[in-house]
C-alpha positions as CSV (number, residue, x, y, z in Angstrom):
1,G,-28.1,12.9,155.7
2,A,-25.3,15.1,154.7
3,S,-24.4,18.6,156.0
4,I,-22.8,21.8,155.0
5,L,-20.3,23.3,157.6
6,A,-19.1,26.8,157.0
7,R,-16.2,28.4,158.9
8,D,-14.8,31.9,158.8
9,V,-11.1,32.6,158.0
10,A,-10.2,32.1,161.7
11,G,-11.7,28.6,161.6
12,N,-14.7,29.5,163.8
13,Q,-17.9,27.7,162.8
14,R,-20.4,30.1,161.0
15,F,-23.1,27.5,160.5
16,L,-23.9,23.8,160.1
17,V,-27.0,22.9,158.1
18,S,-28.2,19.3,157.4
19,T,-30.0,18.2,154.2
20,G,-32.6,16.3,156.3
21,Q,-32.7,13.7,153.4
22,S,-32.1,10.0,153.8
23,N,-29.0,8.5,152.2
24,A,-27.8,12.0,151.1
25,A,-24.3,12.7,149.8
26,L,-23.2,16.2,148.7
27,K,-20.5,16.1,146.0
28,Q,-20.0,19.7,145.1
29,I,-20.7,23.2,146.6
30,K,-20.5,26.6,144.9
31,P,-21.1,30.2,146.2
32,L,-24.3,31.9,145.1
33,P,-24.2,35.5,143.8
34,T,-26.5,36.4,146.7
35,G,-23.9,35.3,149.3
36,G,-25.2,31.9,150.1
37,Y,-24.2,28.4,148.8
38,L,-25.6,25.8,146.4
39,A,-24.7,22.1,147.0
40,A,-25.3,19.2,144.6
41,G,-25.3,15.4,145.0
42,D,-27.9,12.7,145.6
43,A,-30.4,11.6,148.1
44,G,-33.1,8.9,148.7
45,T,-33.5,5.3,147.7
46,P,-32.8,4.8,144.9
47,Y,-30.4,7.7,144.8
48,Q,-31.7,10.7,142.8
49,P,-30.1,14.0,142.0
50,Y,-30.4,16.4,145.0
51,L,-29.8,20.2,145.3
52,L,-29.7,22.4,148.4
53,A,-29.5,26.2,148.5
54,V,-28.7,28.1,151.8
55,D,-28.3,31.8,152.5
56,E,-25.1,33.3,154.1
57,Q,-26.4,32.5,157.6
58,G,-27.0,28.8,156.7
59,Q,-30.8,29.0,156.5
60,K,-32.2,26.7,153.9
61,L,-33.6,28.7,151.0
62,W,-34.8,25.6,149.1
63,D,-33.9,22.0,148.3
64,G,-35.2,19.3,146.0
65,T,-34.7,15.8,144.9
66,Y,-35.2,15.6,141.1
67,K,-36.8,12.4,140.0
68,L,-34.9,12.2,136.7
69,N,-34.5,8.5,136.5
70,A,-37.1,5.8,137.1
71,G,-35.5,3.0,138.9
72,G,-31.7,3.6,138.9
73,Y,-28.9,5.5,140.4
74,A,-28.6,9.2,139.5
75,S,-26.4,11.9,141.0
76,Y,-25.1,15.4,140.3
77,Y,-21.3,15.6,140.5
78,A,-20.7,18.9,138.9
79,L,-22.2,22.4,139.3
80,S,-21.7,25.8,137.8
81,V,-23.6,29.0,138.9
82,R,-24.1,32.1,136.7
83,A,-24.0,35.7,138.0
84,D,-27.8,35.9,137.8
85,G,-28.1,32.8,140.1
86,S,-29.2,30.4,137.3
87,F,-27.1,27.3,137.2
88,V,-26.3,24.0,135.5
89,A,-25.8,20.6,137.3
90,G,-24.5,17.4,135.8
91,G,-23.7,13.9,136.6
92,I,-24.9,10.4,135.7
93,A,-28.3,8.8,135.5
94,T,-29.3,5.3,134.4
95,V,-29.7,1.9,135.9
96,A,-26.3,0.9,134.4
97,E,-24.7,4.3,134.9
98,T,-24.2,4.6,131.1
99,H,-25.5,8.1,130.4
100,W,-24.3,11.5,131.4
101,R,-26.9,14.2,132.2
102,V,-26.8,18.0,132.4
103,N,-29.8,20.1,133.6
104,E,-30.3,23.8,133.6
105,F,-32.1,25.5,136.5
106,A,-33.5,28.9,137.3
107,A,-32.1,30.7,140.4
108,N,-34.9,29.4,142.5
109,G,-34.1,25.7,141.7
110,T,-36.9,25.3,139.1
111,L,-35.8,22.9,136.4
112,I,-35.9,24.7,133.0
113,A,-38.0,22.7,130.6
114,G,-36.3,21.6,127.4
115,K,-32.8,22.2,128.9
116,E,-32.0,18.7,129.8
117,V,-29.3,17.0,127.8
118,T,-28.1,13.4,128.1
119,G,-25.7,11.3,126.1
120,N,-23.7,8.1,126.1
121,M,-20.9,8.9,123.6
122,N,-22.4,6.4,121.2
123,D,-21.6,3.4,123.5
124,T,-24.5,2.1,125.6
125,S,-22.1,-0.3,127.4
126,A,-19.8,2.4,128.7
127,T,-20.1,4.4,131.9
128,T,-20.1,8.1,131.1
129,H,-19.8,10.7,133.8
130,V,-19.9,14.5,134.0
131,K,-16.8,15.7,135.9
132,G,-16.8,19.5,135.3
133,L,-19.2,22.2,134.1
134,V,-18.9,25.8,133.1
135,A,-22.1,27.7,132.7
136,M,-21.7,30.4,130.1
137,P,-22.9,33.9,131.1
138,E,-25.0,34.3,127.8
139,G,-26.5,30.8,128.3
140,G,-25.4,27.3,127.4
141,W,-22.5,25.5,129.0
142,W,-19.3,23.4,128.5
143,M,-19.0,20.0,130.0
144,A,-16.0,17.8,130.5
145,G,-16.3,14.2,131.6
146,T,-15.0,10.6,131.4
147,R,-16.1,7.4,129.7
148,W,-15.1,4.0,131.0
149,P,-15.4,1.0,128.7
150,N,-17.3,-1.2,131.2
151,P,-20.1,-0.1,133.5
152,F,-19.4,-0.7,137.2
153,D,-15.7,-1.3,136.5
154,V,-14.8,2.3,137.2
155,G,-12.0,1.6,139.7
156,S,-9.8,-0.7,137.6
157,N,-10.3,1.3,134.4
158,Y,-9.5,4.6,136.2
159,Y,-6.2,3.3,137.5
160,L,-5.3,1.6,134.3
161,S,-5.9,4.9,132.4
162,N,-8.2,2.9,130.2
163,S,-10.8,5.6,129.9
164,D,-11.6,8.3,127.4
165,G,-12.3,11.9,128.1
166,M,-15.3,13.7,126.6
167,L,-16.0,17.4,125.9
168,V,-19.5,18.8,125.1
169,H,-20.6,22.4,124.4
170,M,-24.3,23.3,124.4
171,T,-25.2,26.7,123.0
172,K,-27.8,28.9,124.6
173,D,-30.3,27.8,121.9
174,G,-29.8,24.2,122.6
175,P,-27.9,22.4,119.8
176,K,-24.6,20.8,120.6
177,D,-21.8,22.3,118.5
178,V,-19.1,20.1,120.0
179,D,-19.5,16.5,121.1
180,K,-16.0,15.1,121.2
181,Q,-14.4,12.0,122.5
182,I,-10.8,12.4,123.6
183,G,-8.9,9.1,123.1
184,T,-6.9,7.0,125.5
185,P,-4.9,7.4,127.6
186,G,-7.8,8.8,129.5
187,V,-8.6,12.3,130.8
188,H,-9.8,12.1,134.3
């Protein structure tokens, strides 16, 4: 499993908390408005999106593996928390890693129904990946990501700058008002 290690400004360990999940990897951590932390990544076999919330002393508040994909790799790579504690998490999720995914959650980690958005930038053969999220205070979010031409060929396409960037805006009421592909050379 993976762990969160917190240190004070002098470098002294404040706490160390483990996920307790098999094959866990935490890929992003953000402070919570209550003083704790929220971490996102993946866990289990096959890998599924995983979230872990701890208080300021490192006590686990809640955690969850979200079975969002039947039979393939799925992970959260980006996370943004609002002042009220609600948040959005995004990453990838399909057998061939071709779709990006963003989910909205209540502050207690409950997935908000009807607030899941996925996409593939109109190319089911490309690997699309959420790299950054900004949760808007009034609801909705902005997402930035990348699109590689060939699934599972991320390494060579990344270094060749052969990928495209993508930008998506979701309003609080749901409909996308921007879904834009940014051309090569890639935005990483």
